[in-house]
C-alpha positions in Angstrom: -35.2 -25.4 -152.5 -33.0 -22.5 -151.4 -30.4 -23.5 -153.9 -32.9 -23.7 -156.8 -34.3 -20.2 -155.8 -30.8 -18.7 -155.7 -30.1 -20.1 -159.2 -33.3 -18.6 -160.5 -32.3 -15.3 -159.0 -28.9 -15.5 -160.8 -30.6 -16.1 -164.1 -33.0 -13.3 -163.5 -30.2 -10.8 -162.8 -28.2 -12.1 -165.8 -31.2 -11.3 -167.9 -31.4 -7.8 -166.5 -27.6 -7.3 -167.1 -28.2 -8.3 -170.7 -31.0 -5.8 -171.0 -28.8 -3.1 -169.5 -26.1 -3.9 -172.1 -28.7 -3.4 -174.8 -29.6 -0.1 -173.2 -33.1 -1.3 -172.3 -32.8 0.5 -169.0 -36.4 0.6 -168.0 -36.9 -3.2 -168.4 -33.6 -3.9 -166.6 -34.5 -1.5 -163.8 -37.8 -3.3 -163.2 -35.9 -6.6 -162.7 -33.2 -5.1 -160.6 -35.8 -3.4 -158.3 -37.7 -6.7 -157.8 -34.6 -8.4 -156.7 -33.5 -5.5 -154.5 -36.8 -5.6 -152.6 -36.1 -9.2 -151.9 -32.6 -8.3 -150.6 -30.8 -9.8 -153.6 -28.2 -7.4 -155.0 -24.5 -7.1 -155.7 -22.2 -4.0 -155.8 -22.3 -4.1 -159.7 -26.0 -4.2 -159.7 -26.3 -1.3 -157.3 -24.0 0.8 -159.5 -26.2 0.0 -162.6 -29.3 1.0 -160.6 -27.7 4.2 -159.6 -26.7 4.9 -163.2 -30.2 4.3 -164.5 -31.8 6.5 -161.7 -29.4 9.4 -162.4 -30.2 9.0 -166.1 -33.9 9.6 -165.5 -33.2 12.5 -163.2 -34.0 10.7 -159.9 -30.9 11.9 -158.0 -32.4 10.9 -154.6 -32.8 7.2 -155.7 -29.3 7.3 -157.3 -27.9 8.5 -154.0 -29.7 5.8 -152.1 -28.3 3.0 -154.3 -24.8 4.5 -154.2 -25.0 4.8 -150.4 -25.9 1.1 -150.2 -23.1 0.3 -152.6 -20.8 2.2 -150.2 -21.8 -0.2 -147.4 -20.4 -3.1 -149.5 -17.4 -1.2 -151.0 -16.3 1.8 -149.0 -14.2 4.2 -151.1 -13.6 7.9 -151.7 -14.8 7.9 -155.3 -18.3 6.9 -154.1 -18.4 9.7 -151.6 -17.3 12.2 -154.2 -20.2 11.0 -156.5 -22.7 11.3 -153.7 -21.5 14.8 -152.9 -22.0 15.7 -156.6 -25.5 14.2 -156.6 -26.6 15.9 -153.4 -24.7 19.1 -153.6 -23.3 18.5 -150.2 -19.6 19.3 -149.7 -19.3 17.8 -146.2 -21.1 14.6 -145.7 -21.6 12.9 -142.3 -21.9 9.2 -141.5 -19.6 7.7 -144.2 -16.7 7.0 -141.9 -16.0 3.3 -141.7 -13.5 1.9 -139.1 -11.3 -1.1 -139.7 -13.6 -3.1 -137.3 -16.7 -2.2 -139.3 -14.9 -3.1 -142.6 -14.1 -6.5 -141.1 -17.7 -7.0 -140.0 -19.0 -6.0 -143.5 -16.5 -8.5 -145.0 -17.9 -11.3 -142.8 -21.5 -10.4 -143.5 -20.8 -10.4 -147.2 -19.6 -14.0 -147.0 -22.0 -15.1 -144.2 -23.8 -17.7 -146.2 -20.6 -19.3 -147.4 -19.2 -19.4 -143.8 -22.4 -21.0 -142.4 -22.4 -23.5 -145.3 -18.7 -24.4 -144.6 -19.3 -24.8 -140.9 -22.4 -27.0 -141.5 -20.3 -29.3 -143.7 -17.7 -29.6 -140.9 -20.4 -30.3 -138.4 -21.9 -33.1 -140.6 -18.4 -34.6 -141.0 -17.9 -34.4 -137.2 -21.3 -36.0 -136.5 -20.6 -38.8 -138.9 -17.2 -39.5 -137.3 -18.9 -39.6 -133.9 -21.6 -42.0 -135.2 -19.0 -44.3 -136.9 -16.8 -44.4 -133.8 -19.6 -44.1 -131.3 -18.5 -46.9 -129.0 -14.9 -45.8 -129.1 -15.4 -42.2 -128.2 -17.3 -42.4 -124.9 -15.3 -39.5 -123.3 -16.9 -36.1 -123.4 -13.9 -34.4 -125.0 -14.7 -36.1 -128.3 -18.0 -34.3 -128.5 -16.6 -30.8 -128.0 -15.8 -30.1 -131.6 -19.4 -30.8 -132.6 -20.8 -28.7 -129.8 -18.4 -25.9 -130.7 -19.4 -26.0 -134.4 -23.1 -25.9 -133.4 -22.6 -22.8 -131.2 -20.5 -21.1 -133.9 -23.1 -21.8 -136.6 -25.8 -20.4 -134.3 -23.9 -17.2 -133.5 -22.9 -16.6 -137.1 -26.4 -17.2 -138.5 -28.2 -15.1 -135.8 -25.9 -12.4 -134.6 -23.5 -11.6 -137.4 -25.1 -8.4 -138.8 -23.8 -5.2 -140.4 -24.5 -2.0 -138.5 -27.9 -0.7 -139.4 -27.7 2.6 -141.3 -30.1 5.1 -142.9 -29.8 7.8 -145.5 -31.4 11.2 -144.8 -33.8 11.9 -147.7 -35.9 14.8 -146.7 -35.2 18.5 -146.8 -34.7 19.9 -144.3 -34.4 17.2 -141.6 -34.3 18.1 -138.0 -32.1 16.0 -135.6 -33.2 16.5 -132.0 -32.0 15.5 -128.5 -35.3 13.8 -127.5 -37.9 11.7 -129.3 -40.5 14.5 -129.2 -41.4 17.7 -130.9 -40.1 19.5 -127.8 -36.6 18.0 -128.1 -33.7 20.4 -128.4 -32.4 20.9 -131.9 -29.1 19.2 -132.4 -28.7 19.8 -136.1 -30.6 20.7 -139.3 -29.4 18.9 -142.4 -30.1 18.3 -146.0 -30.4 14.9 -147.8 -27.2 12.9 -148.4 -26.0 12.4 -144.8 -26.1 9.0 -143.1 -26.9 8.0 -139.6 -26.3 4.7 -137.7 -29.6 3.5 -136.2 -29.3 2.3 -132.6 -33.0 1.6 -131.8 -36.6 2.4 -132.9 -39.3 4.0 -130.9 -42.7 4.9 -132.3 -42.1 7.4 -135.2 -38.5 8.0 -134.1 -35.1 6.4 -134.6 -32.4 6.7 -132.0 -29.3 7.4 -134.0 -25.6 8.1 -133.7 -24.9 11.6 -135.1 -21.4 13.2 -134.8 -20.4 10.8 -132.0 -23.5 11.6 -129.9 -27.0 10.1 -129.4 -29.8 11.9 -131.1 -33.2 11.3 -132.6 -34.7 11.6 -136.0 -38.2 11.0 -137.5 -38.5 7.8 -139.5 -40.2 9.7 -142.3 -37.0 11.7 -142.9 -34.8 8.7 -143.7 -34.6 5.6 -145.8 -33.0 2.6 -144.2 -30.2 0.9 -146.1 
């Protein structure tokens, strides 16, 4: 069923791409947004959505899609475009370490990895079943156990760092999750923060290598 749904999603996006090529941007955008809300998107699709949003004058939405694109494909050209859209010369939160790049790479191919591990697990179990009487020693079961653990970890714990785009002007970043918290910074839209946790109307975030808090209404999660 999942395979059939994925195939339907592919056809849906291909139809939107065709509409985009025909410059039927409104119709294409409707299809793109439906899939985006379902968590189905690609770097190319995000670029097209940003292009359409900028074309209709919605720079905030264009920045959002470009910021999400940056998560999948970090590069200096994207940052330059976001700076142009937001009018910000010094953006915070777009630094990506080598470790984070590796995690993003793994997350992008997560489904393929889980599928491949599942195939190896099935093969391992079949071999155990065929040679059941001959492999009574515990060491023959370790490959299957290891694959089960690896599939569980990959499927449940392999996640990209949670980030959010600041979208309100101005946005106050404070030291405590309350109106009485000390002001850490006052910023304009376009900056990004890494979300550590959530508490009521606040996000605990990483801001310039320190812990701070920001109201949920002031950001859009990516």
